[in-house]
Backbone as a chain_set.jsonl record, in Angstrom:
{"seq": "VLCCAPSNIAVDNLVERLALCKQRILRLGHPARLLESIQQHSLDAVLARSDSAQIVADIRKDIDQVKNKKTQDKREKSNFRNEIKLLRKELKEREEAAMLESLTSANVVLATNT", "coords": {"N": [[-26.92, 37.852, -9.166], [-24.347, 40.081, -8.583], [-24.098, 43.487, -8.447], [-22.166, 46.313, -8.708], [-21.241, 49.74, -8.136], [-19.349, 52.815, -8.192], [-20.535, 54.934, -6.726], [-23.288, 56.03, -4.626], [-25.433, 57.227, -5.999], [-25.067, 56.26, -8.565], [-25.532, 53.524, -8.214], [-28.178, 53.662, -7.336], [-29.398, 54.613, -9.665], [-29.063, 52.369, -11.306], [-30.696, 50.585, -9.894], [-33.214, 51.778, -10.226], [-33.569, 51.43, -13.003], [-33.463, 48.635, -13.279], [-35.674, 47.949, -11.767], [-37.749, 48.601, -13.424], [-37.734, 46.471, -15.126], [-38.949, 44.521, -13.727], [-37.502, 42.863, -12.013], [-36.401, 40.887, -9.21], [-34.911, 42.704, -6.962], [-32.345, 43.805, -4.735], [-31.255, 46.32, -2.74], [-28.364, 47.154, -1.166], [-27.147, 49.067, 1.544], [-26.951, 52.102, 3.483], [-30.063, 53.335, 4.502], [-30.512, 56.123, 4.619], [-28.88, 57.154, 2.709], [-29.903, 56.508, 0.292], [-31.878, 57.028, -2.659], [-35.184, 58.295, -2.403], [-37.058, 57.179, -4.076], [-36.289, 54.563, -4.492], [-36.361, 53.273, -2.108], [-38.03, 51.145, -1.34], [-36.727, 48.923, -2.24], [-34.599, 48.548, -0.628], [-32.569, 46.783, 1.786], [-33.511, 46.988, 4.428], [-36.232, 47.689, 4.037], [-37.165, 45.478, 2.607], [-36.771, 43.455, 4.484], [-38.542, 44.351, 6.445], [-40.959, 43.859, 5.214], [-40.991, 41.144, 5.116], [-41.921, 37.722, 5.988], [-40.905, 36.99, 8.441], [-40.697, 39.305, 9.883], [-42.703, 40.02, 11.729], [-42.363, 38.047, 13.66], [-39.799, 38.647, 14.606], [-40.345, 41.17, 15.681], [-42.092, 40.431, 17.734], [-40.361, 38.955, 19.379], [-38.606, 40.972, 20.173], [-40.406, 42.524, 21.653], [-40.977, 40.709, 23.706], [-38.468, 40.594, 24.953], [-38.297, 43.226, 25.924], [-40.421, 43.168, 27.755], [-39.508, 41.304, 29.643], [-37.248, 42.651, 30.552], [-38.447, 44.76, 31.896], [-39.499, 43.666, 34.159], [-39.456, 43.621, 37.652], [-37.657, 42.605, 40.485], [-36.542, 41.449, 43.702], [-35.445, 39.106, 44.389], [-32.656, 37.061, 44.061], [-32.455, 34.696, 42.612], [-34.604, 34.832, 40.847], [-33.832, 37.09, 39.382], [-31.592, 36.065, 38.114], [-32.834, 34.111, 36.553], [-34.328, 35.798, 34.875], [-32.24, 37.114, 33.519], [-31.119, 34.942, 32.16], [-33.287, 34.236, 30.537], [-33.52, 36.523, 28.939], [-31.071, 36.366, 27.642], [-31.415, 34.01, 26.12], [-33.561, 34.824, 24.506], [-32.372, 36.928, 23.083], [-30.461, 35.504, 21.655], [-32.123, 33.92, 20.035], [-33.375, 35.989, 18.632], [-31.21, 37.07, 17.173], [-30.573, 34.867, 15.551], [-32.959, 34.591, 14.063], [-33.044, 37.084, 12.737], [-30.716, 36.92, 11.184], [-31.371, 34.713, 9.584], [-33.562, 35.743, 8.174], [-32.306, 37.794, 6.761], [-30.514, 36.325, 5.187], [-32.348, 34.861, 3.664], [-33.568, 36.957, 2.232], [-31.389, 37.879, 0.739], [-30.729, 35.612, -0.808], [-33.043, 35.198, -2.273], [-33.197, 37.302, -4.001], [-32.764, 38.365, -7.372], [-30.884, 40.158, -8.299], [-28.357, 41.795, -6.568], [-27.475, 44.867, -5.355], [-24.928, 47.292, -4.707], [-22.629, 49.767, -3.362], [-19.077, 50.069, -4.058], [-17.627, 50.099, -1.681]], "CA": [[-25.944, 38.734, -9.774], [-23.904, 41.192, -7.752], [-23.841, 44.652, -9.287], [-21.566, 47.378, -7.905], [-20.849, 50.984, -8.795], [-18.54, 53.58, -7.235], [-21.267, 55.925, -5.932], [-24.671, 55.691, -4.282], [-26.349, 57.675, -7.05], [-24.918, 55.342, -9.698], [-26.237, 52.285, -7.855], [-29.611, 53.976, -7.32], [-29.838, 54.658, -11.067], [-29.176, 50.974, -11.738], [-31.888, 50.018, -9.237], [-34.402, 52.322, -10.902], [-33.7, 50.818, -14.326], [-33.781, 47.212, -13.106], [-37.028, 47.854, -11.225], [-38.65, 48.657, -14.575], [-37.723, 45.126, -15.741], [-39.658, 43.64, -12.793], [-36.573, 41.911, -11.401], [-36.321, 40.913, -7.746], [-33.645, 43.358, -6.685], [-32.096, 44.159, -3.344], [-30.265, 47.405, -2.651], [-27.66, 47.209, 0.103], [-26.639, 50.394, 1.863], [-27.66, 52.839, 4.527], [-31.286, 53.92, 3.922], [-30.441, 57.59, 4.526], [-28.081, 57.523, 1.536], [-30.58, 56.018, -0.91], [-32.951, 57.863, -3.185], [-36.487, 57.921, -1.842], [-37.799, 56.395, -5.071], [-35.883, 53.148, -4.481], [-36.347, 52.804, -0.717], [-38.733, 49.86, -1.19], [-35.815, 47.855, -2.639], [-33.495, 48.462, 0.332], [-32.593, 45.603, 2.647], [-34.393, 47.265, 5.565], [-37.626, 47.646, 3.593], [-37.478, 44.092, 2.247], [-36.887, 42.715, 5.739], [-39.763, 44.787, 7.122], [-42.097, 43.238, 4.537], [-40.838, 39.685, 5.102], [-42.764, 36.955, 6.905], [-40.293, 36.899, 9.766], [-40.677, 40.619, 10.525], [-43.595, 40.003, 12.901], [-41.737, 37.187, 14.668], [-38.712, 39.431, 15.186], [-40.966, 42.209, 16.506], [-42.613, 39.781, 18.937], [-39.228, 38.618, 20.241], [-38.163, 42.242, 20.769], [-41.396, 42.883, 22.665], [-40.764, 39.798, 24.832], [-37.257, 41.042, 25.645], [-38.654, 44.439, 26.674], [-41.267, 42.787, 28.893], [-38.664, 40.667, 30.663], [-36.4, 43.702, 31.122], [-39.238, 45.629, 32.762], [-39.886, 42.953, 35.375], [-38.637, 43.999, 38.806], [-37.672, 41.654, 41.586], [-35.426, 41.515, 44.635], [-34.936, 37.75, 44.539], [-31.492, 36.845, 43.196], [-32.724, 33.569, 41.714], [-35.472, 35.339, 39.782], [-33.016, 37.965, 38.533], [-30.779, 35.176, 37.292], [-33.744, 33.527, 35.561], [-34.641, 36.851, 33.904], [-31.054, 37.306, 32.676], [-31.022, 33.775, 31.266], [-34.361, 34.332, 29.555], [-33.139, 37.58, 27.999], [-29.967, 35.824, 26.844], [-31.995, 33.086, 25.142], [-34.359, 35.601, 23.554], [-31.447, 37.65, 22.202], [-29.873, 34.52, 20.749], [-33.152, 33.598, 19.044], [-33.541, 37.184, 17.808], [-30.079, 37.135, 16.249], [-30.724, 33.787, 14.577], [-34.084, 34.916, 13.171], [-32.656, 38.206, 11.88], [-29.75, 36.422, 10.203], [-32.092, 33.854, 8.639], [-34.364, 36.617, 7.323], [-31.393, 38.492, 5.863], [-30.033, 35.334, 4.224], [-33.475, 34.579, 2.766], [-33.711, 38.113, 1.345], [-30.25, 37.906, -0.186], [-30.773, 34.489, -1.751], [-34.222, 35.261, -3.138], [-33.036, 38.384, -4.975], [-32.056, 38.07, -8.617], [-29.756, 41.073, -8.408], [-28.011, 42.52, -5.344], [-26.74, 46.055, -5.768], [-24.253, 48.016, -3.62], [-21.446, 50.514, -3.772], [-17.858, 49.28, -3.964], [-17.093, 50.044, -0.307]], "C": [[-25.627, 39.824, -8.768], [-23.505, 42.33, -8.675], [-23.336, 45.783, -8.391], [-21.252, 48.588, -8.779], [-20.14, 51.837, -7.747], [-19.304, 54.59, -6.378], [-22.698, 55.462, -5.674], [-25.634, 56.076, -5.395], [-26.263, 56.758, -8.267], [-25.656, 54.029, -9.423], [-27.747, 52.524, -7.856], [-30.169, 54.058, -8.74], [-29.992, 53.248, -11.63], [-30.427, 50.311, -11.152], [-33.15, 50.494, -9.933], [-34.636, 51.649, -12.25], [-34.066, 49.334, -14.224], [-35.195, 47.01, -12.565], [-38.06, 47.897, -12.356], [-38.766, 47.301, -15.26], [-38.387, 44.083, -14.842], [-38.758, 42.543, -12.223], [-36.684, 42.004, -9.877], [-34.946, 41.45, -7.39], [-33.568, 43.734, -5.214], [-30.97, 45.177, -3.314], [-29.674, 47.397, -1.257], [-27.127, 48.614, 0.312], [-27.487, 51.05, 2.928], [-28.874, 53.537, 3.92], [-31.242, 55.439, 3.77], [-29.683, 58.037, 3.289], [-28.726, 57.095, 0.22], [-31.623, 57.021, -1.368], [-34.281, 57.37, -2.64], [-37.264, 57.005, -2.795], [-37.418, 54.91, -5.064], [-35.846, 52.561, -3.072], [-36.997, 51.433, -0.56], [-37.86, 48.677, -1.579], [-34.648, 47.686, -1.66], [-33.664, 47.236, 1.22], [-33.54, 45.811, 3.821], [-35.862, 47.147, 5.181], [-38.049, 46.218, 3.249], [-37.644, 43.249, 3.511], [-38.166, 43.089, 6.484], [-41.009, 44.163, 6.502], [-42.067, 41.71, 4.608], [-41.753, 39.027, 6.139], [-42.2, 36.949, 8.319], [-40.266, 38.234, 10.512], [-41.539, 40.64, 11.782], [-43.004, 39.146, 14.016], [-40.625, 37.94, 15.383], [-39.276, 40.519, 16.098], [-41.505, 41.616, 17.805], [-41.485, 39.419, 19.907], [-38.7, 39.877, 20.918], [-39.115, 42.682, 21.884], [-41.23, 42.005, 23.909], [-39.53, 40.201, 25.639], [-37.562, 42.269, 26.487], [-39.498, 44.111, 27.903], [-40.442, 42.158, 30.003], [-37.77, 41.703, 31.327], [-37.158, 44.556, 32.128], [-39.701, 44.95, 34.039], [-38.908, 43.308, 36.485], [-38.777, 42.934, 39.889], [-36.45, 41.863, 42.465], [-34.752, 40.155, 44.792], [-33.805, 37.509, 43.538], [-31.729, 35.714, 42.205], [-33.604, 34.014, 40.552], [-34.701, 36.251, 38.829], [-32.155, 37.13, 37.593], [-31.624, 34.529, 36.201], [-34.091, 34.542, 34.475], [-33.462, 37.074, 32.958], [-30.898, 36.152, 31.683], [-32.08, 33.819, 30.17], [-34.042, 35.383, 28.498], [-32.024, 37.082, 27.082], [-30.488, 34.886, 25.76], [-32.802, 33.821, 24.08], [-33.461, 36.364, 22.581], [-30.792, 36.711, 21.201], [-30.863, 34.156, 19.65], [-33.37, 34.763, 18.096], [-32.442, 37.278, 16.762], [-30.203, 36.071, 15.161], [-31.833, 34.094, 13.575], [-33.73, 36.047, 12.218], [-31.672, 37.751, 10.801], [-30.425, 35.55, 9.156], [-32.918, 34.698, 7.669], [-33.479, 37.349, 6.315], [-30.875, 37.536, 4.788], [-31.117, 34.999, 3.2], [-33.656, 35.72, 1.766], [-32.598, 38.158, 0.307], [-30.333, 36.792, -1.223], [-31.969, 34.551, -2.689], [-34.117, 36.371, -4.188], [-32.307, 37.892, -6.219], [-30.806, 38.903, -8.767], [-29.586, 41.789, -7.072], [-27.108, 43.67, -5.764], [-26.147, 46.777, -4.554], [-23.135, 48.868, -4.204], [-20.218, 49.634, -3.55], [-17.325, 49.146, -2.542], [-17.994, 49.299, 0.622]], "O": [[-26.527, 40.417, -8.174], [-22.678, 42.159, -9.571], [-24.003, 46.163, -7.429], [-21.029, 48.472, -9.984], [-20.306, 51.613, -6.548], [-18.76, 55.063, -5.38], [-23.243, 54.625, -6.394], [-26.559, 55.322, -5.699], [-27.271, 56.505, -8.927], [-26.325, 53.493, -10.306], [-28.508, 51.679, -8.327], [-31.292, 53.62, -8.99], [-30.95, 52.969, -12.351], [-31.125, 49.567, -11.841], [-34.054, 49.702, -10.199], [-35.774, 51.332, -12.598], [-34.887, 48.84, -14.997], [-35.84, 46.008, -12.872], [-39.126, 47.291, -12.247], [-39.775, 47.011, -15.902], [-38.386, 42.895, -15.164], [-39.212, 41.425, -11.982], [-37.015, 43.055, -9.328], [-33.942, 40.746, -7.501], [-34.581, 43.948, -4.548], [-29.87, 44.922, -3.805], [-30.386, 47.607, -0.275], [-26.705, 49.274, -0.638], [-28.596, 50.608, 3.23], [-28.739, 54.255, 2.929], [-31.882, 55.982, 2.87], [-29.824, 59.183, 2.861], [-28.152, 57.302, -0.848], [-32.18, 57.77, -0.565], [-34.476, 56.171, -2.441], [-38.038, 56.155, -2.353], [-38.167, 54.086, -5.587], [-35.342, 51.455, -2.879], [-36.559, 50.638, 0.272], [-38.21, 47.535, -1.281], [-33.812, 46.8, -1.831], [-34.769, 46.72, 1.382], [-34.295, 44.905, 4.173], [-36.651, 46.565, 5.924], [-39.163, 45.802, 3.567], [-38.555, 42.426, 3.595], [-38.803, 42.227, 7.089], [-42.008, 43.96, 7.192], [-43.026, 41.056, 4.199], [-42.282, 39.684, 7.036], [-42.957, 36.907, 9.289], [-39.848, 38.279, 11.669], [-41.143, 41.219, 12.793], [-43.133, 39.485, 15.193], [-40.514, 37.886, 16.608], [-38.735, 40.761, 17.176], [-41.386, 42.234, 18.863], [-41.639, 39.562, 21.12], [-38.38, 39.853, 22.107], [-38.675, 43.156, 22.932], [-41.329, 42.495, 25.034], [-39.549, 40.154, 26.869], [-37.136, 42.351, 27.639], [-39.313, 44.705, 28.966], [-40.658, 42.45, 31.18], [-37.553, 41.645, 32.538], [-36.577, 45.025, 33.106], [-40.248, 45.614, 34.92], [-37.693, 43.299, 36.288], [-39.869, 42.438, 40.164], [-35.438, 42.397, 42.013], [-33.622, 40.066, 45.272], [-33.965, 37.719, 42.335], [-31.25, 35.775, 41.072], [-33.378, 33.619, 39.408], [-34.893, 36.192, 37.614], [-32.012, 37.456, 36.414], [-31.183, 34.412, 35.058], [-34.143, 34.198, 33.294], [-33.647, 37.208, 31.748], [-30.583, 36.366, 30.513], [-31.807, 33.483, 29.017], [-34.266, 35.164, 27.307], [-32.039, 37.35, 25.88], [-30.051, 34.959, 24.612], [-32.736, 33.485, 22.898], [-33.758, 36.438, 21.389], [-30.59, 37.071, 20.041], [-30.498, 34.09, 18.476], [-33.532, 34.564, 16.892], [-32.718, 37.537, 15.591], [-29.964, 36.349, 13.986], [-31.665, 33.881, 12.374], [-34.065, 35.995, 11.034], [-31.785, 38.151, 9.643], [-30.096, 35.632, 7.972], [-32.967, 34.401, 6.475], [-33.855, 37.506, 5.154], [-30.807, 37.899, 3.614], [-30.833, 34.869, 2.009], [-33.875, 35.474, 0.58], [-32.843, 38.441, -0.866], [-30.035, 37.016, -2.396], [-31.913, 34.009, -3.793], [-34.873, 36.374, -5.16], [-31.361, 37.109, -6.135], [-29.793, 38.438, -9.289], [-30.545, 42.323, -6.515], [-26.102, 43.469, -6.445], [-26.783, 46.864, -3.504], [-22.748, 48.718, -5.363], [-20.311, 48.577, -2.926], [-16.638, 48.172, -2.233], [-17.687, 49.166, 1.806]]}, "num_chains": 1, "name": "protein.A"}
């Protein structure tokens, strides 16, 4: 179910009430604009608790390690760029899969109209 309201506070009130019913809910929106009491239902929080969160963190760490490697050899630099490109592609795919999983597993998705 997609549930929308015209303001952040209205959506947050809906989230608070639905949370009492023990529904799997997902609140879309910028975390800074959400009430602190419903932060655990935000997309960012749900993704951080997901199984793929550690995999995504490991890929980010691998990208940082490759970026920090220094070399003068042009062939090695090219290999590093290719490796970073592949890691970024995998990172994007994993993040999108995790987001899709979070959206499909929720019973109710809540957001503002915009």
